[in-house]
C-alpha positions in Angstrom: 111.8 8.7 163.3 108.0 8.8 163.4 108.1 12.3 164.8 110.6 13.3 162.1 108.4 11.8 159.4 105.4 13.7 160.7 107.2 17.0 160.6 108.2 16.5 157.0 104.8 15.2 155.8 103.0 18.2 157.3 105.1 20.7 155.5 103.3 22.8 152.8 103.7 22.1 150.0 104.7 18.4 150.4 107.0 17.1 147.7 107.4 13.2 147.7 110.5 13.3 145.5 112.2 15.7 147.8 111.2 13.5 150.8 112.9 10.5 149.2 116.0 12.6 148.4 116.4 13.8 152.0 116.0 10.2 153.3 118.7 9.0 150.9 121.1 11.8 151.8 120.7 11.1 155.5 121.7 7.5 155.0 124.8 8.6 153.0 125.7 11.2 155.6 125.4 8.7 158.5 127.7 6.3 156.6 130.3 9.0 156.2 130.2 9.8 159.9 130.9 6.2 160.7 134.0 6.4 158.5 132.7 4.3 155.6 133.0 6.5 152.5 131.9 3.7 150.1 128.3 3.5 149.0 126.4 0.7 150.7 123.4 -0.4 148.7 122.3 -3.0 151.3 122.1 -0.3 154.0 120.2 1.9 151.6 117.7 -0.9 150.8 117.2 -1.8 154.4 116.7 1.8 155.4 114.1 2.4 152.7 112.2 -0.8 153.7 112.2 0.3 157.3 111.0 3.8 156.2 108.2 2.2 154.2 107.1 0.1 157.2 107.1 3.2 159.4 105.0 5.2 156.9 102.5 2.3 156.7 102.2 2.2 160.5 101.8 6.0 160.5 99.1 5.8 157.8 97.2 3.2 159.9 97.3 5.5 162.9 96.1 8.5 160.9 93.3 6.5 159.4 92.0 5.4 162.8 92.2 9.0 164.0 90.2 10.2 161.0 87.5 7.6 161.6 87.2 8.8 165.2 86.9 12.4 164.1 84.3 11.5 161.4 82.2 9.7 164.0 82.3 12.8 166.3 81.3 15.0 163.4 78.3 12.8 162.4 77.1 12.8 166.0 77.4 16.7 166.1 75.5 16.9 162.8 72.6 14.8 164.2 72.4 17.0 167.3 72.5 20.2 165.1 69.6 19.0 162.9 67.5 18.2 166.0 68.1 21.8 167.2 67.0 23.2 163.9 63.9 21.2 163.9 62.9 22.5 167.4 63.6 26.1 166.2 61.4 25.7 163.1 58.5 24.5 165.3 58.9 27.5 167.6 59.0 29.8 164.5 55.8 28.4 163.1 54.2 29.0 166.5 55.4 32.6 166.6 54.2 33.3 163.0 50.7 32.0 163.9 50.6 34.2 167.0 51.7 37.2 165.0 48.9 36.7 162.4 46.3 36.4 165.2 47.6 39.6 166.8 47.5 41.4 163.5 43.9 40.3 162.9 43.0 41.6 166.4 44.6 45.0 165.8 42.8 45.4 162.5 39.5 44.6 164.2 40.1 47.2 166.9 41.2 49.8 164.4 38.0 49.2 162.4 36.0 49.8 165.5 38.0 53.0 166.3 37.4 54.4 162.8 33.7 53.6 163.0 33.5 55.3 166.4 35.4 58.4 165.0 33.0 58.6 162.1 30.0 58.5 164.4 31.5 61.2 166.6 32.3 63.4 163.6 28.8 62.9 162.2 27.5 64.2 165.5 30.1 67.0 166.0 30.2 68.5 162.4 26.6 69.7 162.3 27.1 71.1 165.8 30.3 72.9 164.7 28.7 74.3 161.7 25.7 75.5 163.7 28.1 77.3 166.1 30.0 78.8 163.1 26.8 79.9 161.5 25.6 81.5 164.7 28.9 83.3 165.0 28.7 84.6 161.5 25.1 85.7 162.0 26.1 87.7 165.1 28.8 89.4 163.1 26.5 90.0 160.2 24.1 91.7 162.6 26.8 94.2 163.4 26.9 95.1 159.7 23.1 95.4 159.5 23.1 97.9 162.4 23.5 101.5 161.4 26.6 103.4 162.5 30.2 102.2 163.1 31.1 98.7 164.0 31.4 98.0 167.7 32.7 94.4 167.6 36.1 94.1 169.3 37.2 91.5 166.7 37.2 94.2 164.0 38.8 97.0 166.1 41.5 95.1 168.0 44.6 94.7 165.9 45.7 91.7 167.9 42.6 89.8 166.6 43.2 90.6 163.0 43.6 86.9 162.0 40.2 86.0 163.4 38.7 89.2 161.9 40.2 88.2 158.5 38.6 84.7 158.7 35.2 86.2 159.6 35.2 89.0 157.0 36.4 86.6 154.3 33.4 84.4 154.9 31.0 87.3 155.3 32.3 88.8 152.0 31.5 85.5 150.2 28.0 85.4 151.7 27.3 89.0 150.9 28.0 88.3 147.2 25.0 86.0 147.2 22.6 88.5 148.9 20.2 90.4 146.6 20.6 94.2 146.1 18.2 96.6 147.7 17.8 96.3 151.4 21.2 94.6 151.7 23.1 97.2 149.7 24.3 99.1 152.7 25.6 96.0 154.7 27.3 94.7 151.5 29.2 98.0 151.1 30.3 98.0 154.8 31.4 94.3 154.5 33.4 95.1 151.2 35.0 98.2 152.9 36.0 96.2 156.0 37.2 93.4 153.7 39.5 95.8 151.8 40.7 97.4 155.1 41.6 94.1 156.6 43.3 92.9 153.4 45.4 96.1 153.3 46.3 95.7 157.0 47.4 92.1 156.5 49.6 93.1 153.5 51.2 95.9 155.6 51.8 93.5 158.4 53.3 91.0 155.9 55.7 93.7 154.7 56.6 94.5 158.3 57.2 90.9 159.1 59.4 90.6 156.0 61.5 93.5 157.2 61.8 91.9 160.6 62.6 88.5 159.0 59.7 87.0 161.0 59.2 84.0 158.7 56.6 82.2 160.8 54.3 85.3 160.8 54.9 85.8 157.1 53.7 82.2 156.5 50.6 82.7 158.7 49.6 85.9 156.8 50.3 84.4 153.4 48.0 81.4 154.3 45.2 83.8 155.4 45.6 86.0 152.3 45.5 83.0 150.0 41.7 83.1 150.4 41.4 86.8 149.6 40.8 88.1 146.1 43.9 90.3 146.1 46.3 87.6 147.2 48.5 88.5 144.3 49.2 91.9 146.0 50.8 89.9 148.8 53.1 88.2 146.3 53.8 91.5 144.6 54.7 93.1 148.0 57.1 90.2 148.8 58.8 90.6 145.3 59.1 94.3 145.7 60.6 94.1 149.1 63.0 91.2 148.3 64.2 92.8 145.0 64.9 96.1 146.7 68.5 95.0 147.2 69.4 95.4 143.6 72.2 98.0 143.0 71.7 98.0 139.2 75.5 98.1 138.5 75.7 94.6 137.0 72.3 92.8 137.2 73.8 89.5 136.0 76.1 89.1 139.0 73.2 89.9 141.4 70.4 87.8 140.1 71.6 84.3 141.1 72.6 85.1 144.7 69.3 87.0 145.2 67.3 84.1 143.7 69.1 81.6 145.9 68.4 83.6 149.0 64.7 84.2 148.3 63.9 80.8 146.8 64.4 79.2 150.2 62.2 81.9 151.8 59.5 81.5 149.1 59.3 77.7 149.8 59.0 78.3 153.5 56.4 81.2 153.3 54.0 80.3 150.5 52.0 77.1 150.2 52.4 77.1 146.4 56.0 78.3 145.8 56.2 77.5 142.0 54.0 80.3 140.7 55.5 82.7 143.2 59.0 81.9 142.1 57.9 82.2 138.4 56.4 85.6 139.0 59.5 86.6 141.0 61.8 85.8 138.0 59.3 87.3 135.5 59.3 90.6 137.5 63.2 90.5 137.6 63.4 89.9 133.8 60.8 92.5 132.8 61.8 95.3 135.2 65.4 94.8 136.3 67.0 92.9 133.5 65.2 94.5 130.5 65.9 98.0 131.9 69.6 97.2 132.3 69.8 95.7 128.8 68.0 98.7 127.2 70.4 101.1 128.9 73.5 99.1 127.8 72.3 99.0 124.2 71.4 102.7 124.0 74.6 103.6 122.2 73.5 102.6 118.7 75.6 105.1 116.7 78.7 103.2 117.7 77.7 100.0 115.8 80.8 98.0 116.8 80.3 98.7 120.5 76.6 98.0 120.1 77.2 94.6 118.5 79.7 93.6 121.1 77.3 94.6 123.9 74.4 92.8 122.2 76.4 89.6 121.9 77.7 89.8 125.4 74.3 90.7 126.9 72.5 87.9 125.0 75.1 85.3 125.9 75.0 86.3 129.6 71.2 86.2 129.5 71.1 82.7 128.0 73.6 81.5 130.6 71.5 83.2 133.3 68.4 81.4 132.1 70.3 78.1 132.3 71.5 78.8 135.8 67.9 79.7 136.9 66.6 76.4 135.7 67.6 74.8 138.9 64.8 76.8 140.7 61.4 75.3 140.4 59.6 77.7 138.0 56.5 75.6 137.2 55.6 73.3 134.4 56.6 75.5 131.4 60.3 74.6 130.8 60.5 77.2 128.0 59.4 80.0 130.2 62.9 81.6 130.5 63.6 81.1 126.8 60.4 82.9 125.9 61.3 85.7 128.3 64.8 86.1 126.8 63.3 86.0 123.3 60.9 88.8 124.2 63.6 91.0 125.6 65.9 90.7 122.6 63.4 90.3 119.7 63.4 93.9 118.6 67.3 93.8 118.5 67.2 90.5 116.6 64.9 92.0 113.9 67.4 94.7 113.1 70.5 92.7 113.8 71.7 91.7 110.3 71.4 95.2 108.9 73.5 96.6 111.7 76.0 93.8 111.4 76.5 94.2 107.7 76.6 97.9 108.0 79.3 97.7 110.7 81.4 95.2 108.8 81.2 97.3 105.6 82.2 100.4 107.4 85.1 98.7 109.1 86.3 97.1 105.9 86.0 100.4 104.0 87.8 102.3 106.8 90.7 99.8 106.9 91.2 99.8 103.2 91.0 103.6 103.0 93.6 103.9 105.8 95.8 101.6 103.9 95.5 103.5 100.6 96.0 106.8 102.5 99.2 105.4 104.1 100.5 104.8 100.5 99.3 108.2 99.4 97.3 106.5 96.7 94.0 107.6 95.3 92.0 104.7 93.9 91.3 105.0 90.1 88.7 103.7 87.8 90.4 101.0 85.8 89.2 100.2 82.3 89.4 96.5 81.6 88.4 94.2 78.9 89.3 93.2 75.3 89.7 96.8 74.1 92.3 97.6 76.7 94.3 94.5 75.9 94.1 95.3 72.2 95.3 98.8 72.8 98.2 97.5 74.9 99.3 95.0 72.2 99.1 97.7 69.5 101.3 100.0 71.6 103.8 97.2 72.1 104.0 96.5 68.3 104.2 100.2 67.3 106.8 100.9 70.0 108.9 98.0 68.8 108.7 98.8 65.1 109.1 102.6 65.5 111.7 102.3 68.3 109.8 104.7 70.5 108.0 104.1 73.9 104.4 105.3 73.4 103.0 103.2 76.3 103.4 104.9 79.6 103.8 102.0 82.2 103.3 103.1 85.8 104.8 100.6 88.2 104.3 102.7 91.3 107.8 102.0 92.5 107.1 98.3 93.0 104.1 98.9 95.3 101.5 96.2 94.8 98.8 97.8 96.9 98.0 94.5 98.5 98.2 94.3 102.3 98.1 90.9 104.0 97.8 92.7 107.4 94.7 94.5 106.2 93.3 91.3 104.7 93.9 89.5 108.1 92.1 92.3 109.9 89.1 92.1 107.5 89.0 88.3 107.8 89.1 88.5 111.6 86.3 91.1 111.7 84.3 88.8 109.4 84.9 85.8 111.6 83.7 87.7 114.6 80.6 88.8 112.7 79.9 85.1 111.7 80.3 84.1 115.3 77.8 86.7 116.4 75.6 85.6 113.5 75.5 82.1 114.8 74.3 83.3 118.3 72.1 86.2 117.4 70.3 84.9 114.3 67.0 83.1 114.3 67.4 79.5 113.1 65.4 80.1 110.0 67.5 83.2 109.1 71.0 81.9 110.1 72.1 80.7 106.6 70.8 83.8 104.8 72.5 86.2 107.4 75.8 84.3 107.1 75.7 84.7 103.3 75.0 88.4 103.6 78.0 88.9 105.9 80.2 86.9 103.6 79.1 89.0 100.6 80.3 92.1 102.4 83.8 90.5 102.8 83.8 89.3 99.1 82.9 92.8 97.9 85.4 94.6 100.1 88.4 92.2 100.2 88.1 90.4 96.9 86.5 93.0 94.6 87.6 96.3 96.1 91.1 95.2 97.2 92.4 92.1 95.4 90.8 92.6 92.0 91.8 96.3 92.0 95.4 95.5 93.0 95.6 92.7 90.4 94.4 95.1 87.7 97.0 97.7 88.7 99.6 94.9 88.6 98.5 93.9 85.1 98.9 97.5 83.9 102.3 97.7 85.6 103.7 94.7 83.7 106.3 96.1 81.2 105.6 96.0 77.5 107.3 93.0 75.8 110.3 93.6 73.5 111.0 97.0 75.0 114.5 98.4 74.6 114.4 99.8 78.2 116.6 98.4 80.9 116.1 95.0 82.4 112.4 94.7 83.4 111.8 94.0 87.1 108.5 92.1 87.3 106.6 93.2 90.4 103.5 91.1 89.4 105.2 88.1 91.0 104.7 89.9 94.4 101.1 90.4 93.5 100.7 86.7 92.8 102.4 85.8 96.1 100.3 88.1 98.2 97.1 87.2 96.4 97.8 83.4 97.0 98.4 84.0 100.7 95.1 86.0 101.1 93.1 83.4 99.0 94.3 80.6 101.3 93.1 82.6 104.3 89.7 83.2 102.6 89.4 79.5 101.9 90.1 78.8 105.6 87.4 81.2 106.7 84.9 79.6 104.3 85.6 76.1 105.6 85.9 76.9 109.3 83.3 79.7 109.9 80.8 79.9 106.9 80.2 76.4 105.7 79.0 75.1 109.1 76.3 77.8 109.1 75.0 77.0 105.7 75.5 73.3 105.3 72.3 71.3 104.5 70.6 74.5 103.3 70.0 75.8 99.8 72.5 78.6 100.5 75.3 76.0 100.6 75.5 75.5 96.8 75.0 79.2 96.3 78.0 80.0 98.5 80.2 77.5 96.7 79.2 78.8 93.3 79.8 82.4 94.4 83.2 81.6 95.8 84.2 79.5 92.8 83.2 82.4 90.4 85.3 85.0 92.4 88.4 82.7 92.6 88.1 81.7 89.0 88.1 85.4 88.0 91.2 86.0 90.2 92.9 83.0 88.7 92.2 84.2 85.1 93.6 87.7 85.9 96.7 86.1 87.6 97.2 83.9 84.6 97.0 86.9 82.3 99.5 88.8 84.4 102.0 85.8 84.5 101.7 85.4 80.8 102.4 89.1 80.3 105.3 88.9 82.7 106.9 86.0 80.9 106.4 87.8 77.6 108.1 90.9 79.1 111.0 88.7 80.3 111.7 86.8 77.1 110.9 89.9 75.0 113.6 91.8 76.8 116.0 88.9 76.3 115.2 88.9 72.6 115.7 92.6 72.1 118.8 92.6 74.3 120.5 89.8 72.4 119.6 91.5 69.1 121.2 94.7 70.3 124.2 93.4 72.2 125.2 90.2 70.4 127.7 91.0 67.7 128.4 89.0 64.6 132.1 88.9 65.5 131.2 86.9 68.6 130.5 83.9 66.5 132.7 84.7 63.5 135.9 86.2 64.8 138.7 86.9 62.4 141.4 85.6 64.7 141.6 82.9 67.3 140.5 84.0 70.7 139.8 82.5 74.1 136.8 80.2 74.2 134.5 82.0 76.6 130.8 82.7 76.8 129.8 86.1 75.1 129.1 89.1 77.3 125.6 89.2 76.0 125.0 85.6 77.1 126.4 86.3 80.5 124.1 89.3 81.0 121.1 87.2 79.9 122.0 84.3 82.2 122.5 86.6 85.1 119.1 88.2 84.5 117.3 84.9 84.0 118.8 83.5 87.2 117.5 86.4 89.2 114.1 86.0 87.6 114.0 82.3 88.3 115.0 82.9 92.0 112.3 85.5 92.3 109.6 83.2 90.8 110.5 80.5 93.3 110.2 83.1 96.2 106.8 84.3 95.1 105.0 81.2 93.7 104.3 77.8 95.2 102.8 74.4 94.4 101.9 73.6 90.8 102.0 77.2 89.9 105.8 77.1 90.1 106.0 74.1 87.8 103.7 75.6 85.1 105.3 79.0 85.1 108.8 77.5 85.0 107.9 75.3 82.1 106.3 78.1 80.2 109.2 80.4 80.8 111.7 77.8 79.9 110.0 76.9 76.6 109.6 80.5 75.5 113.2 81.3 76.5 114.4 78.3 74.4 112.4 79.6 71.4 114.1 83.0 71.7 117.6 81.5 72.0 116.8 79.1 69.2 115.6 81.8 66.8 118.4 84.1 67.9 121.2 81.6 67.1 119.9 81.1 63.6 120.6 84.7 62.7 124.4 84.3 62.6 127.1 82.5 60.7 129.8 80.5 62.6 133.4 79.6 61.9 135.2 77.1 64.1 136.1 79.6 66.8 132.6 81.1 66.7 131.1 77.5 67.0 133.2 77.0 70.2 131.9 80.4 71.5 128.2 79.5 70.8 128.6 76.1 72.4 129.9 78.0 75.5 126.9 80.3 75.4 124.5 77.3 75.1 126.3 75.6 78.0 125.7 78.7 80.1 122.0 78.7 79.1 121.8 75.0 80.0 123.2 75.6 83.5 120.8 78.5 83.9 117.6 76.5 82.9 118.6 73.6 85.2 117.4 76.0 88.0 113.9 75.6 86.5 113.8 71.9 87.5 111.8 71.2 84.3 112.9 68.0 82.4 111.2 69.2 79.2 113.2 72.4 79.1 116.4 70.6 80.0 115.8 68.3 77.0 115.2 71.2 74.7 118.5 72.9 75.6 120.3 69.5 75.4 119.0 69.2 71.9 120.1 72.8 71.1 123.6 72.0 72.4 123.7 69.0 70.1 122.6 71.2 67.2 125.4 73.6 67.9 127.8 70.7 67.7 126.9 70.5 64.0 128.6 73.9 63.6 131.9 72.4 64.9 132.3 68.8 63.6 134.3 68.0 60.6 132.2 67.8 57.3 132.8 64.1 56.9 131.3 63.4 60.3 128.1 65.5 59.8 126.0 62.5 58.7 127.1 60.4 61.6 126.3 63.2 64.1 122.9 63.9 62.5 122.0 60.2 62.8 123.2 60.1 66.4 120.9 59.5 69.4 120.5 63.2 70.3 119.4 64.4 66.9 117.8 61.4 65.3 114.3 62.4 66.1 114.5 65.9 64.8 113.1 67.1 61.5 115.8 67.0 58.7 115.0 70.6 57.8 116.0 71.8 61.3 119.3 70.0 60.9 119.9 71.4 57.5 119.1 75.0 58.6 121.6 74.7 61.4 124.3 73.3 59.1 123.8 76.1 56.6 124.9 78.5 59.4 128.5 77.2 59.0 130.8 79.7 57.3 132.3 76.8 55.3 128.9 75.6 54.1 129.6 76.8 50.5 133.4 76.4 50.4 133.2 72.8 51.5 130.2 72.2 49.3 128.3 70.7 52.2 125.1 70.7 50.2 126.3 67.8 48.1 127.5 66.0 51.2 124.1 66.3 52.8 122.0 65.3 49.8 121.3 61.9 51.4 120.4 63.6 54.7 117.9 65.8 52.9 116.2 62.8 51.3 
């Protein structure tokens, strides 16, 4: 059992409750195997007591075992600390020996340096004396008349030594007085130039042969000569000879990457050489390429596209070249780019506005040509409006049409496609303006571009079309056929274009002028133009509504018969034919307004149309007398009008026609019920005079002596 307990106690994780449960179940299982199915508590108690004794014995054994192990560990710990103590003593000894050795090395090094200084102090004067003697011997050659006989100056294999000598002699000769030394000075200068040229030629040859080590040697020698820059120029000329000139931008970076590594390897100071390399590339290669690409100035659109493309690519090229070490001036490439494009920037905005103006004018002219339309000079103002009103009055009274209204067959002369083209061209111009304008001129240039669009699209196109549309609105109260109002199309197209203009303002113009004095100027200019358009559109809508209700008025006067409302015999109760025609026309007008207008404009126009239409119907119905059959007929007419105006979705107009329907009921009710109806909910708020005027339209007003009946109502 002790082994069994050990296995169970060493399980992970150990659960004491589960241990007790297993012990209890083993006792029960053993009882069942012996044939005793009844629970024996005594056996259970004895078994648990024995298990407790076994566990106590097991605990004592484990405790003794732990004590033995702890003793061993303490003994090992003591031995370990003793080993550490010995190692620390050895480490201290080693550190002390290292310090002594370091002091010894420093002492020896000091002695060596002192000895070297002493040797150098002895050797330097000797070397200088040897060098001076050597130079004096060479100088003697130049003092002697005739050609030089020294092998150092005639043997090409000794050119490096000759270069060193002649460079020093040249510096010495500059200090010699003129006179007797004039001839040797000339000979030294000539030999100096000769050797310098020879070195440059050999440098070029080494470059062709890709002999980098020899190039480096010659560059180091020439760095002490006065025309060292010619060596750099020769390197640049040779290395840039690989340009094809087809597309400089695609060739610059690979060529710079290739030669940058070579420059760092050949020249002792690569930064100024690389700077001059790039400078030469910009001034000779890139500038020449840009000038050739921008030579086609007559084609302004192509010129501007090329200018934008070339400048953008040059700026990107400058950014790409920044990874090469070009010296301390970080703005070097920016200055170079600015110098190349400055003359084009100075004339940019005049070319841009000219191009945009020509493109806009051309697009508009093509549009008018496609419509076979020749633009007219339109007279506007108060006099023209007065003339139109007089023509309308005279024509109505005299029953003649003296006003010639030209509607151009419904053509509005507004093109959304042309407007989109003009807006897109302007957006491209503003994008170019952002890139090609100087920061101080950006806002002003953007405003100049926008002014071109405003003049061409708003003034020359929209304002002109709106004025034509205003003139094409039919004269009100004309006896002609049903007027078809094309001005609604003008409103629809104008609204669509104005939304596009607003979007261009917000997206492309305002970011360029924000936080500048031009910002308020732009907003005021736009507000003025849009307000003028809104005024003209309001005028046109007002004329259109006048034309619609005016035709309804004249049509009802001409087509509505007195017998419709005072038939001599009973007839079917139906809406009159005149009413049906008016309702059909008004429904078509309402549908067309909804197609052409949007937003609050629809609500305002519908309410204005509905109230004017109500006034026409109200005045028209008061021109007749009604018997009982006629009263039924007029109620049918008013019901049709009510159905029609519900399409306006205007509560005020619905209320007006509901009230009119209630007034028409006064024509039908029995005389004794008139007071009750007049005091009803629908008519209670109306003026008594309106009620009396309607009641007087009854054919039985006099026969039934309704005046006496309504005396109290009048009071």
